[in-house]
C-alpha positions in Angstrom: 7.2 14.4 11.1 9.6 12.1 9.3 12.4 10.3 11.0 15.6 9.6 9.0 15.8 6.0 8.1 18.6 4.0 6.3 16.3 3.6 3.3 16.0 7.3 2.8 19.7 7.9 3.3 20.7 5.2 0.8 18.2 6.5 -1.7 19.6 10.0 -1.5 23.2 8.7 -1.5 22.6 6.6 -4.5 21.6 9.6 -6.5 24.4 11.7 -5.2 27.1 9.1 -5.9 25.7 8.8 -9.4 26.4 12.5 -9.9 29.9 12.1 -8.4 30.6 9.2 -10.7 29.5 11.3 -13.7 31.9 14.1 -12.7 34.6 11.5 -12.2 34.0 10.2 -15.8 34.5 13.8 -17.0 37.7 14.0 -15.0 38.9 10.8 -16.7 38.0 12.4 -20.1 40.0 15.5 -19.1 43.0 13.3 -18.1 42.9 11.6 -21.5 42.8 15.0 -23.2 45.8 16.2 -21.2 47.7 13.0 -22.3 46.9 13.8 -25.9 48.0 17.5 -25.5 51.5 16.5 -24.2 53.7 16.0 -21.2 53.3 19.6 -19.9 49.5 19.4 -19.7 49.7 15.9 -18.2 52.1 17.0 -15.5 49.8 19.9 -14.7 46.9 17.4 -14.4 49.0 15.1 -12.2 49.9 18.0 -9.9 46.2 18.8 -9.4 45.4 15.1 -8.8 48.3 14.8 -6.3 47.2 17.9 -4.4 45.1 17.6 -1.2 41.9 18.6 -3.0 42.7 16.1 -5.8 43.3 13.3 -3.2 40.0 14.2 -1.4 38.2 14.0 -4.8 39.8 10.7 -5.6 38.9 9.3 -2.2 35.3 10.5 -2.5 35.1 9.1 -6.0 36.4 5.7 -4.8 33.8 5.7 -2.1 31.1 6.7 -4.5 32.0 3.9 -6.8 32.0 1.4 -4.0 28.7 2.6 -2.6 27.0 2.6 -6.0 28.4 -0.9 -6.7 27.0 -2.4 -3.5 23.7 -0.5 -3.9 23.5 -2.0 -7.4 24.1 -5.5 -6.1 21.5 -4.9 -3.4 19.0 -3.8 -6.1 19.9 -6.8 -8.2 19.0 -9.1 -5.3 15.7 -7.3 -5.0 15.1 -7.8 -8.7 15.2 -11.6 -8.0 12.6 -11.1 -5.2 15.0 -11.2 -2.3 15.3 -8.8 0.6 11.9 -7.2 0.7 11.2 -8.0 4.4 11.6 -4.8 6.4 14.4 -6.3 8.5 16.2 -7.6 5.5 15.7 -4.3 3.6 17.2 -2.3 6.4 20.0 -4.7 7.0 21.0 -4.7 3.4 21.0 -0.9 3.4 23.4 -0.8 6.4 25.5 -3.6 4.8 25.9 -1.7 1.6 27.1 1.4 3.5 29.5 -0.7 5.7 30.9 -2.6 2.7 31.4 0.6 0.7 33.7 1.9 3.5 35.5 -1.4 3.8 36.2 -1.5 0.1 37.2 2.1 -0.1 39.6 1.6 2.9 41.1 -1.5 1.2 41.6 0.2 -2.1 43.3 3.2 -0.5 45.4 1.1 1.8 46.7 -0.8 -1.2 47.3 2.5 -3.2 49.1 4.2 -0.3 51.1 1.2 0.7 52.2 0.6 -2.9 53.6 4.0 -3.5 50.9 6.6 -3.6 47.8 7.6 -5.5 49.4 9.5 -8.3 
């Protein structure tokens, strides 16, 4: 029987966040399309982005970006031969999760304190 370990969780999350980032890229493309189509379409897009579900998506997308960023940095260190000891490997996995939440919190604190997300 397998016991969940941070290495398994970060591996699965890395793939899931890659999918979320791809969806976010499509949302950005849709936003650019609405800009091209005119103010009415853009305002409709903004209304959706400002809604509760839009804010949840934006928050999740921000966390996905942060997690993927720190996971990539962790893998880059491993490409240079660092962090392969089990203790180091596990510690860097937890650190990437922790830092992703810290960065997401910092970004959203800035966004909300400076006047909102949309």
